[in-house]
VMD Tcl script that draws the C-alpha trace (Angstrom):
set ca {
  {6.97 -1.25 32.96}
  {10.53 -1.99 32.03}
  {12.41 -1.17 29.38}
  {15.59 -2.32 27.52}
  {17.72 -1.55 24.46}
  {18.89 -5.04 22.67}
  {20.54 -5.87 19.42}
  {18.31 -6.45 16.06}
  {16.74 -9.54 16.73}
  {17.37 -12.81 15.31}
  {13.99 -13.66 14.82}
  {11.41 -11.04 13.30}
  {7.89 -12.65 13.44}
  {6.70 -10.22 16.10}
  {7.48 -7.34 13.96}
  {4.25 -5.03 12.77}
  {5.06 -2.75 10.21}
  {7.01 -1.38 7.44}
  {7.24 1.59 4.97}
  {8.80 4.11 3.06}
  {10.98 6.89 5.26}
  {13.04 9.61 4.56}
  {14.80 10.04 7.68}
  {17.97 8.10 9.20}
  {18.48 4.83 10.33}
  {17.33 3.20 13.26}
  {20.01 1.28 14.34}
  {18.71 -0.41 17.35}
  {15.42 -2.24 18.88}
  {13.97 -1.44 22.00}
  {12.02 -4.27 23.72}
  {9.83 -3.48 26.20}
  {8.61 -5.92 28.42}
  {5.43 -5.43 29.47}
  {2.59 -7.30 31.08}
  {0.35 -6.43 28.06}
  {0.99 -5.27 24.88}
  {3.83 -2.93 23.55}
  {4.63 -1.14 20.58}
  {8.21 -0.29 19.67}
  {10.09 0.24 15.97}
  {13.01 -1.05 13.86}
  {14.08 0.90 10.65}
  {15.68 -0.89 7.54}
  {16.59 0.79 4.25}
  {15.34 -1.03 1.20}
  {17.11 -2.03 -1.49}
  {15.15 -1.17 -4.67}
  {15.00 -3.05 -7.84}
  {16.75 -1.01 -10.34}
  {17.80 1.36 -8.28}
  {21.19 2.02 -6.47}
  {20.88 1.87 -2.83}
  {20.84 5.62 -1.18}
  {22.36 5.71 2.46}
  {20.55 8.89 2.74}
  {19.03 11.82 0.61}
  {15.06 12.13 -0.52}
  {15.38 9.26 -3.09}
  {16.33 6.62 0.25}
  {13.25 4.61 0.84}
  {13.28 2.73 4.38}
  {11.24 -0.63 5.72}
  {10.09 0.37 8.92}
  {8.76 -2.38 11.48}
  {7.01 -1.81 14.90}
  {6.89 -4.82 17.31}
  {3.60 -5.77 18.79}
  {3.55 -8.72 21.54}
  {0.34 -9.58 23.06}
  {-0.02 -10.74 27.07}
  {-0.68 -14.43 25.10}
  {2.31 -14.85 23.19}
  {0.17 -14.04 20.09}
  {1.83 -11.62 17.65}
  {0.67 -9.06 15.01}
  {1.79 -7.75 12.21}
  {1.13 -4.47 10.39}
  {3.21 -1.53 8.61}
  {4.20 2.03 8.56}
  {4.32 4.17 5.80}
  {6.18 7.89 6.79}
  {5.92 10.33 4.05}
  {5.00 13.54 3.11}
  {1.70 13.58 4.87}
  {1.49 10.14 6.03}
  {2.20 10.58 9.49}
  {5.00 9.79 11.19}
  {6.24 6.45 13.35}
  {6.68 8.81 16.83}
  {2.98 8.12 16.67}
  {4.23 5.16 18.50}
  {5.53 6.57 21.64}
  {1.63 7.48 21.97}
  {0.46 3.94 21.95}
  {-1.07 2.98 25.16}
  {-0.15 -0.49 24.98}
  {-2.59 -1.31 27.87}
  {-5.56 -0.17 25.48}
  {-5.12 -2.64 23.13}
  {-6.04 -6.27 23.17}
  {-6.50 -9.13 20.43}
  {-9.73 -10.16 22.67}
  {-11.43 -6.71 21.96}
  {-10.71 -5.32 18.53}
  {-13.50 -2.65 18.57}
  {-12.31 -1.13 21.63}
  {-8.91 -1.62 20.51}
  {-10.04 0.18 17.77}
  {-12.03 3.13 19.13}
  {-8.65 3.94 21.44}
  {-6.75 3.86 18.36}
  {-9.21 5.86 16.19}
  {-9.30 8.53 19.53}
  {-5.60 9.57 19.13}
  {-4.23 12.37 17.16}
  {-5.88 12.25 13.70}
  {-2.55 13.12 12.00}
  {-0.98 9.81 12.03}
  {-2.68 7.66 9.73}
  {-0.25 5.55 8.35}
  {1.57 4.89 11.70}
  {-1.82 3.73 13.12}
  {-2.48 1.46 10.03}
  {0.50 -0.66 11.57}
  {-1.23 -1.39 14.65}
  {-4.66 -1.16 13.58}
  {-3.17 -4.17 11.00}
  {-1.07 -6.02 13.68}
  {-4.42 -6.16 15.68}
  {-6.45 -7.80 13.35}
  {-3.55 -10.11 12.72}
  {-3.28 -11.17 16.14}
  {-7.10 -11.54 16.70}
  {-7.54 -13.81 13.66}
  {-4.65 -15.63 14.44}
  {-6.09 -16.48 17.97}
  {-9.10 -17.57 15.75}
  {-7.74 -19.77 13.77}
  {-8.61 -17.89 10.69}
  {-7.01 -16.22 7.91}
  {-7.58 -12.42 7.54}
  {-10.00 -12.65 5.00}
  {-12.11 -15.65 6.29}
  {-12.12 -13.11 9.64}
  {-13.30 -10.47 8.07}
  {-15.97 -12.54 6.22}
  {-14.55 -11.70 2.28}
  {-12.63 -15.06 1.73}
  {-10.56 -15.10 -1.38}
  {-10.32 -16.64 -4.35}
  {-7.82 -18.35 -5.88}
  {-7.25 -17.30 -10.02}
  {-9.22 -14.38 -9.71}
  {-6.75 -11.87 -9.02}
  {-4.31 -10.28 -11.18}
  {-2.38 -6.82 -9.86}
  {-0.20 -4.53 -12.06}
  {3.15 -4.22 -12.40}
  {4.22 -0.55 -12.02}
  {6.89 1.05 -14.24}
  {8.05 4.51 -13.22}
  {9.35 7.92 -14.94}
  {12.36 6.65 -16.99}
  {13.61 7.87 -20.54}
  {12.05 6.25 -23.87}
  {15.10 3.43 -23.75}
  {14.50 2.84 -20.05}
  {11.18 2.15 -20.55}
  {11.16 -0.16 -23.42}
  {13.81 -2.17 -21.02}
  {11.46 -2.19 -18.34}
  {8.49 -3.34 -20.04}
  {10.33 -6.32 -21.52}
  {11.48 -7.50 -18.43}
  {8.49 -7.05 -17.07}
  {7.12 -9.57 -19.41}
  {5.19 -12.13 -16.89}
  {3.09 -9.63 -15.43}
  {-0.54 -8.93 -17.63}
  {-1.20 -5.22 -16.51}
  {1.37 -2.52 -16.51}
  {1.00 0.93 -14.58}
  {2.87 3.66 -16.46}
  {3.78 6.57 -14.30}
  {3.61 9.59 -17.07}
  {3.61 13.16 -15.91}
  {7.10 14.20 -17.76}
  {7.79 16.37 -20.99}
  {8.35 12.65 -22.92}
  {4.74 11.17 -21.91}
  {4.16 10.50 -25.65}
  {7.61 9.01 -26.29}
  {7.47 6.84 -23.06}
  {4.22 5.51 -23.90}
  {5.28 4.80 -27.54}
  {8.38 3.16 -25.98}
  {5.97 0.78 -23.75}
  {3.68 0.07 -26.76}
  {6.06 -0.88 -29.13}
  {7.81 -3.25 -26.39}
  {3.85 -4.96 -25.49}
  {1.42 -4.05 -28.43}
  {-0.99 -6.07 -26.86}
  {-0.65 -5.88 -23.23}
  {-3.26 -3.88 -20.68}
  {-1.76 -0.48 -19.59}
  {-2.94 1.96 -16.65}
  {-1.74 5.32 -16.43}
  {-0.98 6.98 -13.12}
  {-0.60 10.32 -13.95}
  {0.26 11.24 -10.30}
  {-1.54 15.24 -10.45}
  {0.69 16.09 -13.23}
  {-1.90 17.90 -15.41}
  {-2.74 21.39 -13.62}
  {-6.21 22.46 -15.44}
  {-8.68 20.33 -16.59}
  {-8.52 21.59 -19.93}
  {-4.86 20.33 -20.17}
  {-5.80 17.11 -18.52}
  {-8.91 16.38 -21.10}
  {-6.40 16.93 -23.73}
  {-3.92 14.34 -22.31}
  {-6.65 11.64 -21.70}
  {-8.38 12.17 -25.23}
  {-4.64 11.51 -26.44}
  {-4.66 8.48 -24.42}
  {-7.75 7.29 -25.48}
  {-6.44 6.57 -28.74}
  {-4.85 3.35 -27.40}
  {-7.88 1.28 -27.18}
  {-5.94 -1.11 -24.56}
  {-5.58 1.66 -21.75}
  {-7.76 0.76 -19.23}
  {-8.10 4.35 -16.81}
  {-6.05 7.03 -15.98}
  {-5.42 7.47 -12.01}
  {-5.33 10.75 -10.76}
  {-5.00 13.37 -13.58}
  {-5.26 16.53 -11.64}
  {-3.46 17.69 -8.03}
  {-5.96 16.92 -5.14}
  {-5.92 20.43 -3.97}
  {-8.36 20.87 -7.90}
  {-11.47 22.18 -7.07}
  {-14.54 20.04 -6.97}
  {-15.91 21.73 -9.88}
  {-12.66 21.36 -12.20}
  {-12.71 17.90 -10.99}
  {-16.21 17.38 -11.84}
  {-15.90 18.91 -15.38}
  {-13.29 16.48 -16.27}
  {-14.75 13.39 -15.11}
  {-17.96 14.41 -16.92}
  {-16.18 14.32 -20.03}
  {-13.46 11.91 -19.80}
  {-13.42 9.34 -22.17}
  {-11.61 7.04 -20.03}
  {-12.39 5.87 -16.42}
  {-10.53 8.32 -13.77}
  {-9.38 6.79 -10.73}
  {-8.75 9.48 -7.52}
  {-5.48 8.24 -5.64}
  {-4.17 11.54 -3.37}
  {-7.86 12.86 -3.29}
  {-8.70 9.90 -1.60}
  {-7.60 8.79 1.96}
  {-10.38 7.76 4.01}
  {-13.63 6.64 4.22}
  {-14.90 10.74 4.59}
  {-13.28 11.45 0.71}
  {-16.26 9.16 -0.62}
  {-18.70 11.26 -1.01}
  {-16.67 14.18 -2.72}
  {-15.06 11.36 -4.90}
  {-18.06 10.01 -5.96}
  {-18.98 13.15 -7.56}
  {-15.86 14.08 -9.27}
  {-13.85 10.69 -9.73}
  {-15.34 7.36 -11.77}
  {-13.47 5.28 -8.70}
  {-10.74 5.54 -5.98}
  {-7.50 3.93 -4.89}
  {-7.49 2.65 -1.35}
  {-3.83 2.44 0.27}
  {-3.85 0.98 4.47}
  {-1.27 3.47 4.72}
  {-3.67 6.22 4.07}
  {-7.13 4.74 5.35}
  {-5.43 3.80 8.70}
  {-5.20 0.11 8.43}
  {-7.15 -2.80 7.34}
  {-10.39 -2.47 8.84}
  {-10.82 1.47 7.77}
  {-9.42 0.27 4.54}
  {-12.67 -2.39 4.29}
  {-15.07 0.23 5.60}
  {-13.94 3.15 2.77}
  {-14.01 -0.07 -0.27}
  {-17.52 -0.91 0.84}
  {-18.72 2.69 1.30}
  {-17.40 3.38 -2.06}
  {-18.99 0.48 -3.81}
  {-22.21 1.32 -2.04}
  {-21.55 4.86 -3.81}
  {-21.39 2.78 -7.25}
  {-17.63 3.80 -7.68}
  {-15.09 1.53 -9.01}
  {-12.64 0.36 -6.34}
  {-8.87 -0.19 -6.35}
  {-6.44 -1.48 -3.91}
  {-3.09 0.40 -4.04}
  {0.43 0.45 -2.64}
  {3.73 2.05 -2.20}
  {7.03 0.89 -1.97}
  {6.52 -2.36 1.02}
  {7.36 -5.05 1.65}
  {5.18 -8.83 1.89}
  {3.68 -7.70 5.44}
  {1.78 -4.62 4.01}
  {1.34 -6.20 0.64}
  {-0.39 -9.45 2.04}
  {-2.57 -7.09 4.41}
  {-4.14 -5.71 1.50}
  {-4.55 -8.60 -0.54}
  {-7.10 -10.05 2.32}
  {-9.28 -7.51 1.14}
  {-9.14 -8.24 -2.33}
  {-12.51 -9.26 -2.80}
  {-13.74 -5.83 -2.44}
  {-11.41 -4.48 -5.42}
  {-12.53 -3.74 -9.23}
  {-8.47 -3.21 -9.65}
  {-5.03 -4.38 -7.81}
  {-2.02 -2.32 -7.86}
  {0.09 -4.46 -4.95}
  {3.37 -4.26 -6.42}
  {5.04 -2.96 -3.84}
  {7.17 -6.36 -2.69}
  {8.33 -7.11 -6.08}
  {10.29 -3.70 -6.06}
  {12.63 -4.82 -3.59}
  {14.97 -7.00 -3.36}
  {15.40 -7.39 0.58}
  {12.10 -8.33 1.65}
  {12.38 -9.74 5.06}
  {8.96 -11.74 4.67}
  {6.74 -13.65 2.63}
  {2.97 -14.02 1.85}
  {0.77 -14.12 -0.67}
  {2.40 -14.85 -4.15}
  {2.15 -12.56 -6.99}
  {3.87 -14.53 -9.75}
  {2.96 -13.65 -13.02}
  {0.89 -10.79 -11.27}
  {-1.61 -13.56 -10.56}
  {-2.42 -12.91 -6.57}
  {-2.15 -16.21 -4.75}
  {-2.15 -17.61 -0.89}
  {-1.09 -21.72 -2.12}
  {2.21 -21.01 -0.90}
  {1.46 -18.77 1.87}
  {3.58 -19.94 4.95}
  {1.06 -20.29 7.45}
  {-2.62 -20.66 7.70}
  {-3.58 -18.03 9.74}
  {-3.64 -14.44 10.44}
  {-2.14 -12.21 7.45}
  {-0.12 -15.58 6.72}
  {3.35 -14.29 6.61}
  {6.55 -15.42 7.56}
  {10.22 -14.42 8.07}
  {12.43 -14.82 5.11}
  {15.46 -12.58 6.26}
  {16.69 -9.63 7.75}
  {19.71 -7.69 6.96}
  {20.82 -4.70 8.46}
  {22.21 -1.67 6.48}
  {24.30 1.32 7.95}
}
mol new
graphics top color blue
foreach p $ca { graphics top sphere $p radius 0.5 }
foreach p [lrange $ca 0 end-1] q [lrange $ca 1 end] { graphics top cylinder $p $q radius 0.2 }
display resetview
């Protein structure tokens, strides 16, 4: 094996991962010349819509890319999300490229699964890249490669409105007028005022509520949900209580809640499905938590088998990972895949989410993830 350090690449069709980091920006790409598969990384600061970009600090978000080159010059795209409890980019240093192949996906996935279980999000980047490369070799889009298909005109994503003052909430909701479904994040001391401001700005719009583990006791959570249920256009509540809550408390709340409750922080992989079936009405699957496209597929399939509602979610992400998630849309009752809409410097384009309606009609390529590079601007 030989390795050489280079400047940032001019073309990024071989990038395989991105996500949110709270660490200094990596200012170089390492290109590894191998006879088989290589895995390396790049890091880029995201430019968030509606926020000032921070050069450093805990609120800075970074898009992190890993490079996977196949022996036959087939390349795969995926993503890494590096956040608390989500795994580390240095996982890539553990990956033996000779054990990965687009021609033997099962063996490659088995190898990845055998590595340290604490790096689910980093595994997600490589998992997604392998599926992308294999489906490109097969000349199929990922959704056809997996036997799911994609129905145009059938899949709507929500658009997220973060916690802010009631005045800011009103402005954000008005700016989000093209999107028919909004997800409102609650959990502050002004929840009532925030919700009222949002409703005043959009009287007829469907809202979804993400409480982000804000309500500590089941009694408090029930009071909050009963208040929310007075608004008949609220569809469900996501993760009202901490993931550390006892199963008995979670089940108590589920059995009494007038609105469906969706697990987010309580749901990571297929191993969590049975517990969530006892304690929630549905689950929110994110590729960064499940470990990639194939693991998300397995988790969603099992959740549906156990009669749970299914949702596909995201974080601050580029079109690589958002598009990857959208290939699984056929398995979701709800979609919250707007992470690429929340950044200005998305270096890729793939699935279109205009007005919240997901479409591959204008996707830049017919196979694999159906993504292509738009631009890449180094910050630093």
